[in-house]
Every structure is written in C-alpha cells, then in structure tokens.
TIMI-2910 file (N, C-alpha, C, CB; in pm, 1 decimal, decimal comma, always signed):
<rs>
+----------+----------+----------+----------+----------+----------+----------+----------+----------+----------+----------+----------+------+
!      n_x !      n_y !      n_z !     ca_x !     ca_y !     ca_z !      c_x !      c_y !      c_z !     cb_x !     cb_y !     cb_z ! resn !
+----------+----------+----------+----------+----------+----------+----------+----------+----------+----------+----------+----------+------+
!   -519,4 !  +7628,8 !  -2787,3 !   -449,2 !  +7554,6 !  -2685,1 !   -501,9 !  +7598,7 !  -2549,4 !   -295,8 !  +7575,6 !  -2695,7 !  Met !
!   -501,0 !  +7505,3 !  -2453,8 !   -550,6 !  +7533,6 !  -2320,0 !   -447,3 !  +7488,3 !  -2217,5 !   -686,9 !  +7464,1 !  -2295,5 !  Met !
!   -429,0 !  +7568,5 !  -2114,6 !   -337,4 !  +7534,4 !  -2006,0 !   -410,1 !  +7447,8 !  -1902,5 !   -280,3 !  +7663,0 !  -1939,6 !  Lys !
!   -333,4 !  +7367,7 !  -1831,5 !   -392,3 !  +7286,2 !  -1724,6 !   -454,4 !  +7376,8 !  -1618,8 !   -285,5 !  +7193,3 !  -1660,6 !  Ile !
!   -390,2 !  +7488,1 !  -1589,8 !   -443,8 !  +7579,8 !  -1489,0 !   -580,5 !  +7634,4 !  -1531,2 !   -345,6 !  +7695,9 !  -1464,8 !  Ser !
!   -603,4 !  +7650,3 !  -1661,5 !   -735,4 !  +7692,8 !  -1709,7 !   -839,4 !  +7583,5 !  -1686,0 !   -729,3 !  +7728,7 !  -1859,7 !  Asp !
!   -799,8 !  +7458,7 !  -1705,3 !   -892,6 !  +7347,1 !  -1684,8 !   -927,0 !  +7328,3 !  -1537,2 !   -832,9 !  +7218,1 !  -1740,8 !  Met !
!   -833,2 !  +7361,1 !  -1448,4 !   -855,7 !  +7341,1 !  -1305,8 !   -962,8 !  +7433,6 !  -1248,7 !   -727,1 !  +7361,1 !  -1231,0 !  Gln !
!   -992,9 !  +7542,3 !  -1315,5 !  -1094,4 !  +7635,6 !  -1265,5 !  -1235,3 !  +7599,7 !  -1311,6 !  -1061,2 !  +7776,3 !  -1309,9 !  Thr !
!  -1246,1 !  +7506,0 !  -1402,9 !  -1377,3 !  +7468,1 !  -1457,4 !  -1443,2 !  +7361,3 !  -1370,3 !  -1363,0 !  +7416,8 !  -1602,4 !  Lys !
!  -1574,2 !  +7371,0 !  -1353,6 !  -1649,7 !  +7266,8 !  -1285,1 !  -1661,0 !  +7145,8 !  -1376,8 !  -1790,4 !  +7317,8 !  -1242,9 !  Asp !
!  -1653,4 !  +7027,2 !  -1319,2 !  -1674,2 !  +6904,5 !  -1396,6 !  -1815,1 !  +6856,1 !  -1365,9 !  -1566,1 !  +6793,8 !  -1362,3 !  Ile !
!  -1894,9 !  +6841,4 !  -1472,0 !  -2037,4 !  +6811,5 !  -1458,1 !  -2070,5 !  +6681,4 !  -1530,5 !  -2123,7 !  +6927,7 !  -1513,4 !  Val !
!  -2146,0 !  +6595,4 !  -1462,5 !  -2194,5 !  +6469,9 !  -1519,9 !  -2316,3 !  +6500,4 !  -1607,3 !  -2230,2 !  +6366,2 !  -1407,6 !  Asn !
!  -2307,6 !  +6467,5 !  -1737,1 !  -2419,8 !  +6500,2 !  -1826,2 !  -2541,6 !  +6411,3 !  -1803,5 !  -2375,9 !  +6488,8 !  -1970,4 !  Ile !
!  -2522,8 !  +6297,2 !  -1738,7 !  -2635,9 !  +6206,7 !  -1716,5 !  -2737,1 !  +6262,5 !  -1617,2 !  -2585,9 !  +6072,8 !  -1667,5 !  Asp !
!  -2687,2 !  +6328,1 !  -1510,2 !  -2780,6 !  +6379,8 !  -1410,1 !  -2757,2 !  +6526,5 !  -1373,9 !  -2771,7 !  +6296,5 !  -1285,9 !  Asp !
!  -2658,2 !  +6590,4 !  -1437,6 !  -2631,8 !  +6731,1 !  -1412,8 !  -2557,8 !  +6760,4 !  -1283,5 !  -2758,7 !  +6804,3 !  -1412,4 !  Gly !
!  -2511,5 !  +6657,2 !  -1214,9 !  -2443,9 !  +6679,8 !  -1087,2 !  -2302,3 !  +6732,1 !  -1107,5 !  -2440,6 !  +6551,1 !  -1005,6 !  Ser !
!  -2260,8 !  +6818,6 !  -1016,3 !  -2124,9 !  +6872,3 !  -1017,7 !  -2035,8 !  +6771,3 !   -946,2 !  -2117,5 !  +7014,7 !   -949,5 !  Arg !
!  -1930,8 !  +6726,0 !  -1014,5 !  -1843,1 !  +6624,3 !   -958,6 !  -1723,8 !  +6682,8 !   -884,8 !  -1795,0 !  +6533,7 !  -1067,4 !  Leu !
!  -1686,5 !  +6804,9 !   -916,2 !  -1570,9 !  +6866,9 !   -852,7 !  -1487,5 !  +6940,9 !   -955,4 !  -1485,7 !  +6762,1 !   -780,7 !  Gly !
!  -1358,5 !  +6953,5 !   -925,6 !  -1265,5 !  +7022,2 !  -1014,1 !  -1149,0 !  +6931,1 !  -1048,3 !  -1214,9 !  +7151,9 !   -949,9 !  Asn !
!  -1085,9 !  +6961,4 !  -1159,1 !   -971,0 !  +6884,7 !  -1203,2 !   -859,1 !  +6897,0 !  -1101,3 !   -923,8 !  +6931,3 !  -1341,6 !  Leu !
!   -808,6 !  +6782,6 !  -1057,4 !   -697,6 !  +6782,8 !   -963,5 !   -567,6 !  +6744,6 !  -1029,5 !   -725,6 !  +6689,7 !   -849,6 !  Gly !
!   -576,6 !  +6655,5 !  -1128,9 !   -456,7 !  +6605,4 !  -1192,6 !   -493,8 !  +6539,6 !  -1324,9 !   -382,8 !  +6506,3 !  -1100,4 !  Asp !
!   -391,1 !  +6510,3 !  -1403,6 !   -409,6 !  +6438,8 !  -1529,3 !   -326,2 !  +6312,5 !  -1526,9 !   -371,6 !  +6527,3 !  -1650,3 !  Leu !
!   -376,3 !  +6208,1 !  -1588,0 !   -299,9 !  +6084,5 !  -1607,9 !   -250,9 !  +6087,4 !  -1752,1 !   -387,2 !  +5954,2 !  -1577,8 !  Asp !
!   -119,2 !  +6103,3 !  -1770,4 !    -60,8 !  +6118,0 !  -1903,4 !    +23,2 !  +5996,1 !  -1936,7 !    +24,1 !  +6245,9 !  -1912,4 !  Ile !
!     +3,5 !  +5941,0 !  -2055,6 !    +84,5 !  +5829,4 !  -2104,0 !   +221,6 !  +5885,0 !  -2141,1 !    +16,5 !  +5757,2 !  -2226,8 !  Asn !
!   +324,5 !  +5840,9 !  -2071,3 !   +458,1 !  +5895,7 !  -2092,2 !   +518,1 !  +5856,6 !  -2226,7 !   +549,2 !  +5850,7 !  -1981,7 !  Leu !
!   +468,8 !  +5749,7 !  -2286,9 !   +522,6 !  +5705,9 !  -2416,2 !   +460,5 !  +5779,9 !  -2533,9 !   +500,9 !  +5557,3 !  -2433,4 !  Tyr !
!   +330,4 !  +5806,9 !  -2525,2 !   +261,3 !  +5872,9 !  -2636,2 !   +238,3 !  +6021,6 !  -2612,0 !   +129,0 !  +5805,3 !  -2661,4 !  Thr !
!   +243,2 !  +6064,5 !  -2486,7 !   +216,2 !  +6203,6 !  -2453,1 !    +68,9 !  +6237,6 !  -2448,7 !   +283,5 !  +6292,4 !  -2550,5 !  Gly !
!    -16,6 !  +6136,8 !  -2463,8 !   -161,4 !  +6161,1 !  -2463,8 !   -218,3 !  +6153,9 !  -2322,5 !   -232,9 !  +6059,5 !  -2554,3 !  Gln !
!   -322,5 !  +6233,3 !  -2300,8 !   -392,4 !  +6229,6 !  -2172,7 !   -479,0 !  +6104,2 !  -2170,0 !   -478,8 !  +6358,8 !  -2150,7 !  Ile !
!   -460,9 !  +6022,6 !  -2067,0 !   -537,9 !  +5898,1 !  -2052,7 !   -664,8 !  +5919,8 !  -1970,0 !   -451,2 !  +5789,1 !  -1987,5 !  Glu !
!   -655,9 !  +6005,6 !  -1867,7 !   -769,6 !  +6025,3 !  -1777,6 !   -754,2 !  +6157,7 !  -1704,1 !   -781,4 !  +5908,2 !  -1676,6 !  Ala !
!   -867,4 !  +6204,5 !  -1650,5 !   -863,2 !  +6319,2 !  -1560,4 !   -890,5 !  +6268,0 !  -1419,9 !   -966,8 !  +6429,8 !  -1602,1 !  Ile !
!   -832,6 !  +6334,7 !  -1323,9 !   -850,5 !  +6296,6 !  -1184,4 !   -917,7 !  +6412,4 !  -1113,7 !   -714,6 !  +6259,5 !  -1116,2 !  Ile !
!  -1031,2 !  +6382,9 !  -1052,2 !  -1109,3 !  +6483,6 !   -982,3 !  -1076,3 !  +6475,8 !   -834,5 !  -1261,4 !  +6464,2 !  -1006,7 !  Ile !
!  -1047,7 !  +6592,3 !   -775,9 !  -1020,0 !  +6598,1 !   -632,9 !  -1139,9 !  +6549,1 !   -554,7 !   -982,9 !  +6740,4 !   -590,1 !  Asn !
!  -1112,3 !  +6490,5 !   -437,7 !  -1219,9 !  +6446,3 !   -349,4 !  -1298,3 !  +6564,4 !   -296,5 !  -1164,2 !  +6364,6 !   -233,6 !  Gly !
!  -1418,6 !  +6536,9 !   -252,0 !  -1505,7 !  +6642,8 !   -201,0 !  -1477,5 !  +6675,6 !    -55,6 !  -1650,3 !  +6603,1 !   -216,5 !  Thr !
!  -1399,6 !  +6590,1 !    +10,4 !  -1371,8 !  +6612,4 !   +151,5 !  -1472,7 !  +6545,1 !   +241,8 !  -1368,6 !  +6759,0 !   +180,6 !  Gly !
!  -1581,8 !  +6493,7 !   +185,0 !  -1683,7 !  +6427,3 !   +265,1 !  -1638,1 !  +6288,3 !   +309,4 !  -1814,0 !  +6417,1 !   +186,4 !  Lys !
!  -1559,1 !  +6224,6 !   +225,5 !  -1513,2 !  +6089,9 !   +256,8 !  -1361,2 !  +6093,8 !   +269,8 !  -1558,3 !  +5987,1 !   +147,4 !  Met !
!  -1312,3 !  +6049,4 !   +381,3 !  -1168,3 !  +6047,4 !   +401,8 !  -1122,2 !  +5901,9 !   +400,0 !  -1128,8 !  +6118,0 !   +536,0 !  Met !
!  -1009,0 !  +5880,5 !   +336,9 !   -955,8 !  +5745,7 !   +332,1 !   -881,1 !  +5715,5 !   +460,6 !   -864,3 !  +5727,4 !   +210,4 !  Ser !
!   -826,4 !  +5597,4 !   +469,1 !   -756,4 !  +5549,6 !   +588,1 !   -640,7 !  +5641,1 !   +626,2 !   -705,2 !  +5408,3 !   +565,7 !  Phe !
!   -570,8 !  +5694,2 !   +528,4 !   -454,4 !  +5777,6 !   +555,3 !   -487,9 !  +5925,9 !   +560,0 !   -349,1 !  +5753,2 !   +451,1 !  Phe !
!   -613,6 !  +5959,5 !   +556,7 !   -655,0 !  +6098,8 !   +565,6 !   -652,9 !  +6172,1 !   +432,4 !   -567,7 !  +6170,4 !   +662,0 !  Gly !
!   -629,2 !  +6101,3 !   +323,6 !   -628,9 !  +6161,8 !   +191,1 !   -771,0 !  +6158,1 !   +135,8 !   -529,6 !  +6088,5 !    +95,7 !  Lys !
!   -809,9 !  +6265,7 !    +69,5 !   -943,7 !  +6268,8 !    +11,2 !   -952,2 !  +6170,7 !   -104,5 !   -979,6 !  +6410,9 !    -36,0 !  Gln !
!  -1070,5 !  +6111,0 !   -122,8 !  -1092,3 !  +6021,7 !   -236,2 !  -1080,1 !  +6099,8 !   -366,0 !  -1230,3 !  +5953,3 !   -226,8 !  Asp !
!  -1030,4 !  +6032,1 !   -468,7 !  -1020,9 !  +6091,1 !   -601,4 !  -1101,4 !  +6005,5 !   -697,4 !   -872,9 !  +6103,4 !   -647,8 !  Glu !
!  -1160,0 !  +6068,0 !   -796,9 !  -1234,6 !  +5997,1 !   -899,5 !  -1156,0 !  +6008,6 !  -1029,6 !  -1380,1 !  +6054,0 !   -914,9 !  Val !
!  -1132,9 !  +5894,4 !  -1094,3 !  -1057,7 !  +5891,7 !  -1219,7 !  -1155,5 !  +5865,7 !  -1333,4 !   -944,9 !  +5782,9 !  -1216,4 !  Ile !
!  -1159,1 !  +5957,3 !  -1428,7 !  -1249,3 !  +5944,4 !  -1543,2 !  -1165,0 !  +5934,7 !  -1669,9 !  -1349,2 !  +6065,3 !  -1551,2 !  Ile !
!  -1184,1 !  +5827,6 !  -1747,6 !  -1108,1 !  +5812,2 !  -1872,0 !  -1131,3 !  +5929,5 !  -1967,1 !  -1146,1 !  +5681,0 !  -1941,2 !  Pro !
!  -1026,7 !  +5965,2 !  -2039,7 !  -1035,9 !  +6077,6 !  -2134,6 !  -1147,0 !  +6056,1 !  -2236,7 !   -902,3 !  +6097,1 !  -2207,3 !  Trp !
!  -1171,1 !  +5931,9 !  -2273,1 !  -1275,8 !  +5901,5 !  -2371,6 !  -1415,6 !  +5936,0 !  -2320,9 !  -1270,6 !  +5754,5 !  -2409,1 !  Ser !
!  -1431,2 !  +5958,3 !  -2190,9 !  -1561,2 !  +5991,3 !  -2133,8 !  -1584,1 !  +6142,0 !  -2122,3 !  -1574,7 !  +5927,5 !  -1997,8 !  Asn !
!  -1489,7 !  +6221,5 !  -2171,0 !  -1509,8 !  +6366,5 !  -2173,3 !  -1588,9 !  +6399,8 !  -2298,8 !  -1372,8 !  +6444,4 !  -2169,7 !  Ile !
!  -1703,0 !  +6463,0 !  -2279,0 !  -1792,2 !  +6495,8 !  -2390,2 !  -1756,2 !  +6630,6 !  -2450,5 !  -1938,3 !  +6496,4 !  -2343,8 !  Ile !
!  -1733,0 !  +6731,7 !  -2365,4 !  -1708,3 !  +6868,1 !  -2413,5 !  -1633,9 !  +6947,0 !  -2306,9 !  -1841,3 !  +6939,0 !  -2450,8 !  Lys !
!  -1536,5 !  +7024,3 !  -2349,7 !  -1469,8 !  +7119,0 !  -2261,1 !  -1516,9 !  +7257,2 !  -2304,1 !  -1311,3 !  +7105,8 !  -2267,3 !  Ile !
!  -1599,0 !  +7318,3 !  -2219,4 !  -1656,8 !  +7447,6 !  -2252,2 !  -1585,6 !  +7561,0 !  -2181,2 !  -1803,2 !  +7449,4 !  -2217,3 !  Gly !
!  -1641,9 !  +7679,5 !  -2192,6 !  -1582,8 !  +7798,2 !  -2132,1 !  -1588,4 !  +7793,8 !  -1979,6 !  -1653,2 !  +7922,6 !  -2182,6 !  Ala !
!  -1695,2 !  +7735,5 !  -1925,0 !  -1714,4 !  +7735,2 !  -1779,5 !  -1708,0 !  +7597,8 !  -1715,4 !  -1845,3 !  +7796,8 !  -1747,0 !  Asp !
!  -1728,0 !  +7492,2 !  -1794,1 !  -1732,0 !  +7359,3 !  -1734,0 !  -1681,3 !  +7253,1 !  -1830,7 !  -1873,8 !  +7325,6 !  -1689,3 !  Cys !
!  -1654,8 !  +7137,2 !  -1773,7 !  -1615,4 !  +7019,3 !  -1850,6 !  -1728,0 !  +6918,1 !  -1834,3 !  -1475,6 !  +6960,4 !  -1802,4 !  Ile !
!  -1788,8 !  +6879,7 !  -1945,3 !  -1898,2 !  +6782,7 !  -1941,1 !  -1841,5 !  +6642,5 !  -1960,5 !  -2005,5 !  +6814,3 !  -2049,6 !  Leu !
!  -1878,8 !  +6553,5 !  -1869,4 !  -1831,4 !  +6415,4 !  -1876,5 !  -1949,8 !  +6320,6 !  -1865,2 !  -1727,4 !  +6386,5 !  -1765,3 !  Val !
!  -1930,3 !  +6203,8 !  -1919,0 !  -2028,0 !  +6097,1 !  -1900,5 !  -1956,6 !  +5989,7 !  -1820,6 !  -2084,0 !  +6041,5 !  -2038,8 !  Gln !
!  -2007,8 !  +5964,1 !  -1701,7 !  -1943,2 !  +5865,7 !  -1616,4 !  -1953,9 !  +5727,1 !  -1677,7 !  -2004,6 !  +5866,9 !  -1476,4 !  Leu !
!  -1849,5 !  +5646,6 !  -1661,4 !  -1858,7 !  +5507,6 !  -1707,5 !  -1968,6 !  +5436,3 !  -1630,3 !  -1722,7 !  +5433,6 !  -1690,2 !  Pro !
!  -2013,2 !  +5320,0 !  -1679,1 !  -2115,9 !  +5243,6 !  -1605,4 !  -2073,3 !  +5221,7 !  -1461,0 !  -2142,4 !  +5107,2 !  -1673,7 !  Pro !
!  -2171,2 !  +5212,5 !  -1373,8 !  -2145,1 !  +5197,6 !  -1229,7 !  -2043,9 !  +5087,9 !  -1202,7 !  -2274,8 !  +5167,5 !  -1154,7 !  Ser !
!  -1950,7 !  +5120,5 !  -1114,4 !  -1849,5 !  +5022,6 !  -1075,7 !  -1720,5 !  +5033,8 !  -1153,5 !  -1903,6 !  +4885,9 !  -1091,8 !  Gly !
!  -1719,6 !  +5113,8 !  -1262,1 !  -1596,0 !  +5123,8 !  -1339,3 !  -1520,5 !  +5253,6 !  -1314,0 !  -1626,6 !  +5111,5 !  -1485,9 !  Thr !
!  -1581,8 !  +5349,5 !  -1242,3 !  -1508,8 !  +5469,2 !  -1202,7 !  -1421,5 !  +5429,7 !  -1087,2 !  -1604,2 !  +5587,4 !  -1165,0 !  Val !
!  -1294,2 !  +5460,2 !  -1096,1 !  -1203,4 !  +5418,7 !   -990,6 !  -1179,4 !  +5532,6 !   -893,9 !  -1071,4 !  +5370,0 !  -1049,1 !  Thr !
!  -1166,3 !  +5497,7 !   -768,8 !  -1131,3 !  +5593,0 !   -664,8 !  -1002,1 !  +5548,0 !   -600,9 !  -1244,0 !  +5606,1 !   -559,3 !  Ser !
!   -924,6 !  +5645,8 !   -560,1 !   -799,0 !  +5613,3 !   -492,5 !   -801,6 !  +5665,0 !   -352,8 !   -679,5 !  +5670,2 !   -566,8 !  Glu !
+----------+----------+----------+----------+----------+----------+----------+----------+----------+----------+----------+----------+------+
</rs>
C-alpha cells in the first residue's frame, strides 16, 4: 500500500521524451466506485491563469505506466487531450 504523501514526493516523468512534468498535486477520485480516475500535476509556475492560479495538468489513471521508488512514469495522451485548469 502507498500513501498519497509518498506519491507527492515522486517526480512525474513522461516516458515519450523523458521530460519531468512536475509533482502530484491532487487525485481525481470517483466517489461512487472509490477508484482513482486521474492524477493532477501542479503547475510549474511559468504560466499563470487569469485568477493567478497555476495551471494544472490532468492525466488519466490509465496513462500511468509505472509507479517506481523515485518517480511515476506516465504516457501523455495524444496532443490536445491533456486538460489544464
């Protein structure tokens, strides 16, 4: 079993190009099934939205390839399907 706090310390890495995407900021959990639907990556701070909130990247749980000791490997959905808030 793994705690959310343990996941928040891991780097999230895109396996397609090896880029570091950030760290886990939150989880999207289905309240009816209790399953994790997506992970939410905190914004990098480079882009600020209209209200001053950092952009977030939402990656579906199905796109997580491996949760390792030091990082979480993900494969980003095809361009245009990653949502930002």
